MARSE-407641 format. One record per residue (C-alpha): residue number from 0; x, y, z. Coordinates in steps of 0.2 Angstrom, whole numbers, always signed. Layout:
<rs>
@gutor: NUM&c1: X&c2: Y&c3: Z .
...
</rs>
This chain:
<rs>
@gutor: 0&c1: +45&c2: +858&c3: +1022 .
@gutor: 1&c1: +63&c2: +863&c3: +1019 .
@gutor: 2&c1: +76&c2: +864&c3: +1033 .
@gutor: 3&c1: +80&c2: +881&c3: +1041 .
@gutor: 4&c1: +96&c2: +890&c3: +1035 .
@gutor: 5&c1: +112&c2: +881&c3: +1041 .
@gutor: 6&c1: +104&c2: +864&c3: +1041 .
@gutor: 7&c1: +103&c2: +850&c3: +1029 .
@gutor: 8&c1: +89&c2: +837&c3: +1027 .
@gutor: 9&c1: +96&c2: +819&c3: +1028 .
@gutor: 10&c1: +82&c2: +807&c3: +1025 .
@gutor: 11&c1: +70&c2: +817&c3: +1036 .
@gutor: 12&c1: +83&c2: +822&c3: +1049 .
@gutor: 13&c1: +89&c2: +840&c3: +1050 .
@gutor: 14&c1: +107&c2: +841&c3: +1054 .
@gutor: 15&c1: +118&c2: +857&c3: +1056 .
@gutor: 16&c1: +129&c2: +860&c3: +1041 .
@gutor: 17&c1: +147&c2: +862&c3: +1045 .
@gutor: 18&c1: +155&c2: +879&c3: +1043 .
@gutor: 19&c1: +171&c2: +872&c3: +1037 .
@gutor: 20&c1: +176&c2: +859&c3: +1024 .
@gutor: 21&c1: +168&c2: +858&c3: +1007 .
@gutor: 22&c1: +154&c2: +870&c3: +1003 .
@gutor: 23&c1: +144&c2: +856&c3: +995 .
@gutor: 24&c1: +138&c2: +867&c3: +981 .
@gutor: 25&c1: +135&c2: +851&c3: +971 .
@gutor: 26&c1: +117&c2: +848&c3: +966 .
@gutor: 27&c1: +119&c2: +831&c3: +973 .
@gutor: 28&c1: +116&c2: +828&c3: +992 .
@gutor: 29&c1: +127&c2: +813&c3: +992 .
@gutor: 30&c1: +143&c2: +809&c3: +983 .
@gutor: 31&c1: +141&c2: +801&c3: +966 .
@gutor: 32&c1: +149&c2: +785&c3: +973 .
@gutor: 33&c1: +135&c2: +782&c3: +985 .
@gutor: 34&c1: +121&c2: +771&c3: +979 .
@gutor: 35&c1: +105&c2: +776&c3: +987 .
@gutor: 36&c1: +97&c2: +759&c3: +989 .
@gutor: 37&c1: +82&c2: +757&c3: +1002 .
@gutor: 38&c1: +93&c2: +748&c3: +1014 .
@gutor: 39&c1: +107&c2: +762&c3: +1012 .
@gutor: 40&c1: +95&c2: +776&c3: +1015 .
@gutor: 41&c1: +87&c2: +767&c3: +1030 .
@gutor: 42&c1: +105&c2: +765&c3: +1038 .
@gutor: 43&c1: +109&c2: +783&c3: +1033 .
@gutor: 44&c1: +93&c2: +790&c3: +1042 .
@gutor: 45&c1: +98&c2: +779&c3: +1058 .
@gutor: 46&c1: +116&c2: +787&c3: +1057 .
@gutor: 47&c1: +109&c2: +804&c3: +1055 .
@gutor: 48&c1: +98&c2: +802&c3: +1071 .
@gutor: 49&c1: +113&c2: +796&c3: +1080 .
@gutor: 50&c1: +123&c2: +811&c3: +1075 .
@gutor: 51&c1: +108&c2: +822&c3: +1080 .
@gutor: 52&c1: +109&c2: +815&c3: +1097 .
@gutor: 53&c1: +126&c2: +823&c3: +1099 .
@gutor: 54&c1: +135&c2: +807&c3: +1105 .
@gutor: 55&c1: +149&c2: +798&c3: +1096 .
@gutor: 56&c1: +144&c2: +787&c3: +1083 .
@gutor: 57&c1: +149&c2: +768&c3: +1081 .
@gutor: 58&c1: +145&c2: +760&c3: +1065 .
@gutor: 59&c1: +146&c2: +741&c3: +1066 .
@gutor: 60&c1: +144&c2: +727&c3: +1052 .
@gutor: 61&c1: +153&c2: +714&c3: +1042 .
@gutor: 62&c1: +166&c2: +718&c3: +1030 .
@gutor: 63&c1: +160&c2: +726&c3: +1014 .
@gutor: 64&c1: +143&c2: +730&c3: +1021 .
@gutor: 65&c1: +145&c2: +749&c3: +1017 .
@gutor: 66&c1: +151&c2: +756&c3: +1034 .
@gutor: 67&c1: +164&c2: +768&c3: +1025 .
@gutor: 68&c1: +152&c2: +773&c3: +1011 .
@gutor: 69&c1: +139&c2: +777&c3: +1024 .
@gutor: 70&c1: +151&c2: +788&c3: +1034 .
@gutor: 71&c1: +157&c2: +797&c3: +1019 .
@gutor: 72&c1: +139&c2: +800&c3: +1013 .
@gutor: 73&c1: +134&c2: +808&c3: +1030 .
@gutor: 74&c1: +150&c2: +819&c3: +1030 .
@gutor: 75&c1: +148&c2: +825&c3: +1013 .
@gutor: 76&c1: +129&c2: +829&c3: +1015 .
@gutor: 77&c1: +134&c2: +839&c3: +1031 .
@gutor: 78&c1: +148&c2: +848&c3: +1023 .
@gutor: 79&c1: +161&c2: +840&c3: +1034 .
@gutor: 80&c1: +172&c2: +833&c3: +1020 .
@gutor: 81&c1: +186&c2: +829&c3: +1020 .
@gutor: 82&c1: +186&c2: +821&c3: +1037 .
@gutor: 83&c1: +201&c2: +816&c3: +1047 .
@gutor: 84&c1: +203&c2: +797&c3: +1046 .
@gutor: 85&c1: +214&c2: +785&c3: +1056 .
@gutor: 86&c1: +216&c2: +767&c3: +1055 .
@gutor: 87&c1: +216&c2: +758&c3: +1072 .
@gutor: 88&c1: +227&c2: +743&c3: +1067 .
@gutor: 89&c1: +245&c2: +742&c3: +1073 .
@gutor: 90&c1: +254&c2: +756&c3: +1081 .
@gutor: 91&c1: +245&c2: +770&c3: +1071 .
@gutor: 92&c1: +231&c2: +772&c3: +1083 .
@gutor: 93&c1: +240&c2: +771&c3: +1100 .
@gutor: 94&c1: +237&c2: +785&c3: +1113 .
@gutor: 95&c1: +253&c2: +794&c3: +1107 .
@gutor: 96&c1: +248&c2: +794&c3: +1089 .
@gutor: 97&c1: +230&c2: +799&c3: +1093 .
@gutor: 98&c1: +234&c2: +813&c3: +1105 .
@gutor: 99&c1: +251&c2: +820&c3: +1099 .
@gutor: 100&c1: +269&c2: +820&c3: +1106 .
@gutor: 101&c1: +284&c2: +831&c3: +1107 .
@gutor: 102&c1: +296&c2: +830&c3: +1092 .
@gutor: 103&c1: +313&c2: +837&c3: +1090 .
@gutor: 104&c1: +315&c2: +852&c3: +1079 .
@gutor: 105&c1: +327&c2: +850&c3: +1064 .
@gutor: 106&c1: +345&c2: +853&c3: +1068 .
@gutor: 107&c1: +352&c2: +870&c3: +1063 .
@gutor: 108&c1: +362&c2: +871&c3: +1048 .
@gutor: 109&c1: +376&c2: +880&c3: +1057 .
@gutor: 110&c1: +380&c2: +880&c3: +1076 .
@gutor: 111&c1: +377&c2: +897&c3: +1085 .
@gutor: 112&c1: +388&c2: +891&c3: +1100 .
@gutor: 113&c1: +405&c2: +900&c3: +1100 .
@gutor: 114&c1: +413&c2: +885&c3: +1108 .
@gutor: 115&c1: +408&c2: +875&c3: +1093 .
@gutor: 116&c1: +397&c2: +863&c3: +1102 .
@gutor: 117&c1: +380&c2: +859&c3: +1096 .
@gutor: 118&c1: +366&c2: +867&c3: +1104 .
@gutor: 119&c1: +353&c2: +857&c3: +1114 .
@gutor: 120&c1: +339&c2: +851&c3: +1103 .
@gutor: 121&c1: +323&c2: +860&c3: +1103 .
@gutor: 122&c1: +306&c2: +851&c3: +1105 .
@gutor: 123&c1: +289&c2: +856&c3: +1099 .
@gutor: 124&c1: +272&c2: +849&c3: +1101 .
@gutor: 125&c1: +265&c2: +840&c3: +1087 .
@gutor: 126&c1: +246&c2: +837&c3: +1089 .
@gutor: 127&c1: +238&c2: +820&c3: +1084 .
@gutor: 128&c1: +223&c2: +818&c3: +1074 .
@gutor: 129&c1: +211&c2: +817&c3: +1089 .
@gutor: 130&c1: +218&c2: +833&c3: +1097 .
@gutor: 131&c1: +217&c2: +842&c3: +1080 .
@gutor: 132&c1: +199&c2: +836&c3: +1077 .
@gutor: 133&c1: +194&c2: +841&c3: +1095 .
@gutor: 134&c1: +202&c2: +858&c3: +1094 .
@gutor: 135&c1: +196&c2: +863&c3: +1077 .
@gutor: 136&c1: +179&c2: +855&c3: +1077 .
@gutor: 137&c1: +183&c2: +842&c3: +1064 .
@gutor: 138&c1: +175&c2: +825&c3: +1061 .
@gutor: 139&c1: +187&c2: +811&c3: +1066 .
@gutor: 140&c1: +184&c2: +793&c3: +1059 .
@gutor: 141&c1: +192&c2: +779&c3: +1067 .
@gutor: 142&c1: +192&c2: +764&c3: +1055 .
@gutor: 143&c1: +195&c2: +747&c3: +1061 .
@gutor: 144&c1: +190&c2: +751&c3: +1079 .
@gutor: 145&c1: +189&c2: +732&c3: +1083 .
@gutor: 146&c1: +208&c2: +732&c3: +1082 .
@gutor: 147&c1: +210&c2: +748&c3: +1093 .
@gutor: 148&c1: +224&c2: +745&c3: +1107 .
@gutor: 149&c1: +220&c2: +748&c3: +1125 .
@gutor: 150&c1: +228&c2: +764&c3: +1127 .
@gutor: 151&c1: +218&c2: +771&c3: +1113 .
@gutor: 152&c1: +202&c2: +766&c3: +1122 .
@gutor: 153&c1: +209&c2: +775&c3: +1137 .
@gutor: 154&c1: +212&c2: +791&c3: +1127 .
@gutor: 155&c1: +195&c2: +791&c3: +1119 .
@gutor: 156&c1: +186&c2: +786&c3: +1135 .
@gutor: 157&c1: +183&c2: +804&c3: +1142 .
@gutor: 158&c1: +175&c2: +810&c3: +1126 .
@gutor: 159&c1: +163&c2: +795&c3: +1127 .
@gutor: 160&c1: +158&c2: +801&c3: +1144 .
@gutor: 161&c1: +155&c2: +818&c3: +1138 .
@gutor: 162&c1: +170&c2: +826&c3: +1146 .
@gutor: 163&c1: +186&c2: +835&c3: +1139 .
@gutor: 164&c1: +200&c2: +827&c3: +1130 .
@gutor: 165&c1: +215&c2: +824&c3: +1142 .
@gutor: 166&c1: +233&c2: +828&c3: +1136 .
@gutor: 167&c1: +243&c2: +820&c3: +1150 .
@gutor: 168&c1: +260&c2: +824&c3: +1142 .
@gutor: 169&c1: +255&c2: +843&c3: +1141 .
@gutor: 170&c1: +245&c2: +844&c3: +1157 .
@gutor: 171&c1: +231&c2: +851&c3: +1147 .
@gutor: 172&c1: +212&c2: +847&c3: +1144 .
@gutor: 173&c1: +204&c2: +851&c3: +1127 .
@gutor: 174&c1: +185&c2: +855&c3: +1126 .
@gutor: 175&c1: +178&c2: +849&c3: +1110 .
@gutor: 176&c1: +175&c2: +864&c3: +1098 .
@gutor: 177&c1: +158&c2: +866&c3: +1089 .
@gutor: 178&c1: +157&c2: +854&c3: +1075 .
@gutor: 179&c1: +168&c2: +840&c3: +1082 .
@gutor: 180&c1: +161&c2: +822&c3: +1079 .
@gutor: 181&c1: +169&c2: +806&c3: +1084 .
@gutor: 182&c1: +164&c2: +791&c3: +1072 .
@gutor: 183&c1: +171&c2: +774&c3: +1073 .
@gutor: 184&c1: +168&c2: +759&c3: +1061 .
@gutor: 185&c1: +170&c2: +742&c3: +1068 .
@gutor: 186&c1: +170&c2: +726&c3: +1057 .
@gutor: 187&c1: +161&c2: +711&c3: +1064 .
@gutor: 188&c1: +165&c2: +693&c3: +1057 .
@gutor: 189&c1: +153&c2: +682&c3: +1048 .
@gutor: 190&c1: +151&c2: +665&c3: +1055 .
@gutor: 191&c1: +161&c2: +652&c3: +1046 .
@gutor: 192&c1: +151&c2: +639&c3: +1036 .
@gutor: 193&c1: +157&c2: +621&c3: +1039 .
@gutor: 194&c1: +169&c2: +613&c3: +1051 .
@gutor: 195&c1: +184&c2: +615&c3: +1040 .
@gutor: 196&c1: +181&c2: +634&c3: +1039 .
@gutor: 197&c1: +178&c2: +635&c3: +1058 .
@gutor: 198&c1: +194&c2: +627&c3: +1062 .
@gutor: 199&c1: +203&c2: +638&c3: +1050 .
@gutor: 200&c1: +195&c2: +654&c3: +1058 .
@gutor: 201&c1: +200&c2: +647&c3: +1075 .
@gutor: 202&c1: +218&c2: +645&c3: +1070 .
@gutor: 203&c1: +219&c2: +663&c3: +1063 .
@gutor: 204&c1: +209&c2: +672&c3: +1077 .
@gutor: 205&c1: +215&c2: +688&c3: +1084 .
@gutor: 206&c1: +225&c2: +687&c3: +1100 .
@gutor: 207&c1: +215&c2: +688&c3: +1116 .
@gutor: 208&c1: +224&c2: +704&c3: +1122 .
@gutor: 209&c1: +218&c2: +713&c3: +1106 .
@gutor: 210&c1: +200&c2: +707&c3: +1108 .
@gutor: 211&c1: +200&c2: +713&c3: +1126 .
@gutor: 212&c1: +207&c2: +730&c3: +1121 .
@gutor: 213&c1: +195&c2: +732&c3: +1107 .
@gutor: 214&c1: +180&c2: +727&c3: +1119 .
@gutor: 215&c1: +186&c2: +741&c3: +1131 .
@gutor: 216&c1: +183&c2: +754&c3: +1118 .
@gutor: 217&c1: +167&c2: +746&c3: +1109 .
@gutor: 218&c1: +158&c2: +739&c3: +1124 .
@gutor: 219&c1: +158&c2: +754&c3: +1135 .
@gutor: 220&c1: +143&c2: +767&c3: +1135 .
@gutor: 221&c1: +143&c2: +783&c3: +1127 .
@gutor: 222&c1: +141&c2: +777&c3: +1109 .
@gutor: 223&c1: +126&c2: +779&c3: +1098 .
@gutor: 224&c1: +126&c2: +762&c3: +1088 .
@gutor: 225&c1: +121&c2: +759&c3: +1070 .
@gutor: 226&c1: +122&c2: +741&c3: +1065 .
@gutor: 227&c1: +123&c2: +737&c3: +1046 .
@gutor: 228&c1: +119&c2: +720&c3: +1039 .
@gutor: 229&c1: +126&c2: +713&c3: +1023 .
@gutor: 230&c1: +118&c2: +720&c3: +1007 .
@gutor: 231&c1: +105&c2: +709&c3: +999 .
@gutor: 232&c1: +108&c2: +702&c3: +982 .
@gutor: 233&c1: +97&c2: +715&c3: +973 .
@gutor: 234&c1: +106&c2: +729&c3: +983 .
@gutor: 235&c1: +123&c2: +722&c3: +979 .
@gutor: 236&c1: +119&c2: +721&c3: +960 .
@gutor: 237&c1: +114&c2: +739&c3: +961 .
@gutor: 238&c1: +130&c2: +744&c3: +969 .
@gutor: 239&c1: +140&c2: +734&c3: +956 .
@gutor: 240&c1: +130&c2: +741&c3: +941 .
@gutor: 241&c1: +134&c2: +759&c3: +947 .
@gutor: 242&c1: +152&c2: +756&c3: +944 .
@gutor: 243&c1: +149&c2: +750&c3: +926 .
@gutor: 244&c1: +145&c2: +761&c3: +911 .
@gutor: 245&c1: +128&c2: +768&c3: +914 .
@gutor: 246&c1: +116&c2: +762&c3: +900 .
@gutor: 247&c1: +128&c2: +748&c3: +895 .
@gutor: 248&c1: +120&c2: +733&c3: +887 .
@gutor: 249&c1: +132&c2: +722&c3: +897 .
@gutor: 250&c1: +130&c2: +731&c3: +914 .
@gutor: 251&c1: +117&c2: +719&c3: +921 .
@gutor: 252&c1: +125&c2: +703&c3: +915 .
@gutor: 253&c1: +142&c2: +709&c3: +922 .
@gutor: 254&c1: +135&c2: +713&c3: +939 .
@gutor: 255&c1: +127&c2: +696&c3: +940 .
@gutor: 256&c1: +144&c2: +688&c3: +935 .
@gutor: 257&c1: +152&c2: +699&c3: +949 .
@gutor: 258&c1: +140&c2: +692&c3: +962 .
@gutor: 259&c1: +143&c2: +675&c3: +956 .
@gutor: 260&c1: +162&c2: +676&c3: +957 .
@gutor: 261&c1: +159&c2: +684&c3: +975 .
@gutor: 262&c1: +148&c2: +670&c3: +980 .
@gutor: 263&c1: +162&c2: +657&c3: +974 .
@gutor: 264&c1: +176&c2: +666&c3: +983 .
@gutor: 265&c1: +166&c2: +668&c3: +999 .
@gutor: 266&c1: +161&c2: +649&c3: +999 .
@gutor: 267&c1: +179&c2: +644&c3: +995 .
@gutor: 268&c1: +183&c2: +653&c3: +1012 .
@gutor: 269&c1: +169&c2: +644&c3: +1021 .
@gutor: 270&c1: +158&c2: +660&c3: +1021 .
@gutor: 271&c1: +139&c2: +661&c3: +1016 .
@gutor: 272&c1: +136&c2: +665&c3: +998 .
@gutor: 273&c1: +128&c2: +681&c3: +992 .
@gutor: 274&c1: +110&c2: +677&c3: +994 .
@gutor: 275&c1: +93&c2: +686&c3: +991 .
@gutor: 276&c1: +91&c2: +694&c3: +1008 .
@gutor: 277&c1: +103&c2: +702&c3: +1020 .
@gutor: 278&c1: +98&c2: +689&c3: +1033 .
@gutor: 279&c1: +104&c2: +675&c3: +1022 .
@gutor: 280&c1: +121&c2: +684&c3: +1019 .
@gutor: 281&c1: +124&c2: +686&c3: +1038 .
@gutor: 282&c1: +124&c2: +668&c3: +1042 .
@gutor: 283&c1: +118&c2: +651&c3: +1037 .
@gutor: 284&c1: +120&c2: +643&c3: +1020 .
@gutor: 285&c1: +107&c2: +653&c3: +1011 .
@gutor: 286&c1: +100&c2: +638&c3: +1002 .
@gutor: 287&c1: +82&c2: +643&c3: +1004 .
@gutor: 288&c1: +79&c2: +640&c3: +985 .
@gutor: 289&c1: +86&c2: +622&c3: +984 .
@gutor: 290&c1: +98&c2: +618&c3: +970 .
@gutor: 291&c1: +94&c2: +635&c3: +961 .
@gutor: 292&c1: +101&c2: +645&c3: +976 .
@gutor: 293&c1: +117&c2: +655&c3: +974 .
@gutor: 294&c1: +125&c2: +644&c3: +987 .
@gutor: 295&c1: +121&c2: +628&c3: +978 .
@gutor: 296&c1: +127&c2: +635&c3: +961 .
@gutor: 297&c1: +143&c2: +642&c3: +969 .
@gutor: 298&c1: +146&c2: +625&c3: +978 .
@gutor: 299&c1: +143&c2: +616&c3: +961 .
@gutor: 300&c1: +157&c2: +627&c3: +953 .
@gutor: 301&c1: +169&c2: +624&c3: +967 .
@gutor: 302&c1: +165&c2: +605&c3: +966 .
@gutor: 303&c1: +169&c2: +606&c3: +947 .
@gutor: 304&c1: +187&c2: +610&c3: +951 .
@gutor: 305&c1: +189&c2: +599&c3: +966 .
@gutor: 306&c1: +186&c2: +611&c3: +980 .
@gutor: 307&c1: +174&c2: +611&c3: +994 .
@gutor: 308&c1: +168&c2: +625&c3: +1005 .
@gutor: 309&c1: +182&c2: +632&c3: +1015 .
@gutor: 310&c1: +195&c2: +623&c3: +1004 .
@gutor: 311&c1: +204&c2: +638&c3: +998 .
@gutor: 312&c1: +205&c2: +648&c3: +1015 .
@gutor: 313&c1: +218&c2: +661&c3: +1014 .
@gutor: 314&c1: +224&c2: +674&c3: +1027 .
@gutor: 315&c1: +207&c2: +677&c3: +1035 .
@gutor: 316&c1: +202&c2: +692&c3: +1025 .
@gutor: 317&c1: +183&c2: +690&c3: +1021 .
@gutor: 318&c1: +179&c2: +692&c3: +1002 .
@gutor: 319&c1: +166&c2: +706&c3: +1002 .
@gutor: 320&c1: +156&c2: +718&c3: +991 .
@gutor: 321&c1: +171&c2: +729&c3: +992 .
@gutor: 322&c1: +181&c2: +716&c3: +982 .
@gutor: 323&c1: +167&c2: +714&c3: +969 .
@gutor: 324&c1: +167&c2: +733&c3: +967 .
@gutor: 325&c1: +185&c2: +734&c3: +964 .
@gutor: 326&c1: +183&c2: +720&c3: +951 .
@gutor: 327&c1: +169&c2: +730&c3: +942 .
@gutor: 328&c1: +179&c2: +746&c3: +942 .
@gutor: 329&c1: +194&c2: +736&c3: +934 .
@gutor: 330&c1: +183&c2: +728&c3: +921 .
@gutor: 331&c1: +175&c2: +744&c3: +917 .
@gutor: 332&c1: +191&c2: +753&c3: +914 .
@gutor: 333&c1: +201&c2: +739&c3: +906 .
@gutor: 334&c1: +189&c2: +733&c3: +892 .
@gutor: 335&c1: +195&c2: +742&c3: +876 .
@gutor: 336&c1: +193&c2: +726&c3: +866 .
@gutor: 337&c1: +174&c2: +726&c3: +871 .
@gutor: 338&c1: +172&c2: +745&c3: +871 .
@gutor: 339&c1: +158&c2: +744&c3: +858 .
@gutor: 340&c1: +149&c2: +731&c3: +868 .
@gutor: 341&c1: +151&c2: +741&c3: +884 .
@gutor: 342&c1: +143&c2: +756&c3: +876 .
@gutor: 343&c1: +128&c2: +746&c3: +869 .
@gutor: 344&c1: +132&c2: +750&c3: +851 .
@gutor: 345&c1: +122&c2: +743&c3: +837 .
@gutor: 346&c1: +136&c2: +732&c3: +832 .
@gutor: 347&c1: +136&c2: +724&c3: +849 .
@gutor: 348&c1: +118&c2: +722&c3: +848 .
@gutor: 349&c1: +119&c2: +713&c3: +832 .
@gutor: 350&c1: +133&c2: +702&c3: +839 .
@gutor: 351&c1: +122&c2: +698&c3: +853 .
@gutor: 352&c1: +107&c2: +693&c3: +842 .
@gutor: 353&c1: +119&c2: +681&c3: +832 .
@gutor: 354&c1: +123&c2: +671&c3: +848 .
@gutor: 355&c1: +111&c2: +658&c3: +855 .
@gutor: 356&c1: +103&c2: +665&c3: +871 .
@gutor: 357&c1: +102&c2: +656&c3: +887 .
@gutor: 358&c1: +94&c2: +660&c3: +904 .
@gutor: 359&c1: +105&c2: +649&c3: +914 .
@gutor: 360&c1: +119&c2: +660&c3: +915 .
@gutor: 361&c1: +121&c2: +679&c3: +913 .
@gutor: 362&c1: +138&c2: +677&c3: +904 .
@gutor: 363&c1: +130&c2: +669&c3: +889 .
@gutor: 364&c1: +125&c2: +685&c3: +882 .
@gutor: 365&c1: +142&c2: +692&c3: +883 .
@gutor: 366&c1: +156&c2: +691&c3: +870 .
@gutor: 367&c1: +171&c2: +679&c3: +874 .
@gutor: 368&c1: +183&c2: +694&c3: +875 .
@gutor: 369&c1: +173&c2: +702&c3: +889 .
@gutor: 370&c1: +171&c2: +685&c3: +898 .
@gutor: 371&c1: +189&c2: +682&c3: +897 .
@gutor: 372&c1: +193&c2: +699&c3: +904 .
@gutor: 373&c1: +180&c2: +697&c3: +918 .
@gutor: 374&c1: +188&c2: +680&c3: +922 .
@gutor: 375&c1: +206&c2: +687&c3: +923 .
@gutor: 376&c1: +201&c2: +701&c3: +934 .
@gutor: 377&c1: +191&c2: +689&c3: +945 .
@gutor: 378&c1: +206&c2: +678&c3: +947 .
@gutor: 379&c1: +217&c2: +692&c3: +952 .
@gutor: 380&c1: +205&c2: +700&c3: +964 .
@gutor: 381&c1: +197&c2: +685&c3: +972 .
@gutor: 382&c1: +210&c2: +672&c3: +971 .
@gutor: 383&c1: +227&c2: +681&c3: +970 .
@gutor: 384&c1: +229&c2: +681&c3: +989 .
@gutor: 385&c1: +226&c2: +662&c3: +991 .
@gutor: 386&c1: +242&c2: +655&c3: +1000 .
@gutor: 387&c1: +241&c2: +638&c3: +992 .
@gutor: 388&c1: +246&c2: +638&c3: +973 .
@gutor: 389&c1: +235&c2: +623&c3: +970 .
@gutor: 390&c1: +220&c2: +630&c3: +978 .
@gutor: 391&c1: +223&c2: +647&c3: +970 .
@gutor: 392&c1: +223&c2: +639&c3: +953 .
@gutor: 393&c1: +208&c2: +628&c3: +957 .
@gutor: 394&c1: +199&c2: +644&c3: +963 .
@gutor: 395&c1: +203&c2: +653&c3: +947 .
@gutor: 396&c1: +196&c2: +639&c3: +937 .
@gutor: 397&c1: +179&c2: +640&c3: +947 .
@gutor: 398&c1: +179&c2: +659&c3: +944 .
@gutor: 399&c1: +182&c2: +656&c3: +925 .
@gutor: 400&c1: +167&c2: +644&c3: +925 .
@gutor: 401&c1: +157&c2: +658&c3: +934 .
@gutor: 402&c1: +161&c2: +669&c3: +919 .
@gutor: 403&c1: +155&c2: +656&c3: +907 .
@gutor: 404&c1: +172&c2: +649&c3: +902 .
@gutor: 405&c1: +179&c2: +632&c3: +903 .
@gutor: 406&c1: +186&c2: +629&c3: +921 .
@gutor: 407&c1: +202&c2: +620&c3: +915 .
</rs>
């Protein structure tokens, strides 16, 4: 049964279509970048139910689990794109930035005062993104809500309680206009694997004041919560393959290499490797399959260059599927030497048949030029930010081995 006019069917949930923003005249319900895996569709349905409830939506999950993609797909389907997006880190999301402030008008080019003195500056109200969204019925997405300062939590609090937005500097209150949605995305951290990684995570933990201020926003009532888990290995492969040329003879092998590189980078940080299920990726070592597991293989690649889990810990940023997607996009756009192979041409097929095949590594079916390109991009994406030069070089060697090249 189709939804009534003015509504859109999102995974069995009818939501009102926004009257402003994009008209969503595309035949596709979701943006082309959205990969509709079963887990993604399940999460999207949960988010649609939360939005239908009318309360602010809080999407939680580890880095790279698809929070931003989920919100973008939901907004696109509802015709709410483009949404107003604000990143909560630093001073960009304090109460003044959220609500707005008075700003001085540009000085006049010529003085109108007969005495020659400059006139007093004029001030005008400049609304912040939260005020704009409330007044105009827009969607506001607060990214990185786990880092929101305390005064931002105080500013958003009345909306979570179902009340109007308070503008103390103007002495005004704003009732949310129809169509307004408040959505927050908060990143949770994976448990470090091993004592060395745990010690590194403790040394770079967020200050207690930042943790308390974020808890003041995230732990209070009023949110409809959707918790995402890390994607399974199969879902992650589907997401990577979507960023490679469709129908490419090398897409599946490159996606497998990307996941192998991601597992190596995560294990080097002391985080779980990308395993078969989302439960494995959320914690533990993911070694359910013995020596053939992704974690065991990634450990062997690290050991071949003298690294151990947690031995290349960098600034605390967790390597995630987002990094692997960036790697895949770069490989897909910077492979002119392997263009024939990427397009699955007959010459590439003949080249593949001339090489011995092996089931032990997906990179064995790829030409050397493509493996070298994959390794170079992997070193830049996954190892480029490692602070220690020796660890960075060693990690690059392990990533090269994951691409089927000599580690040294």
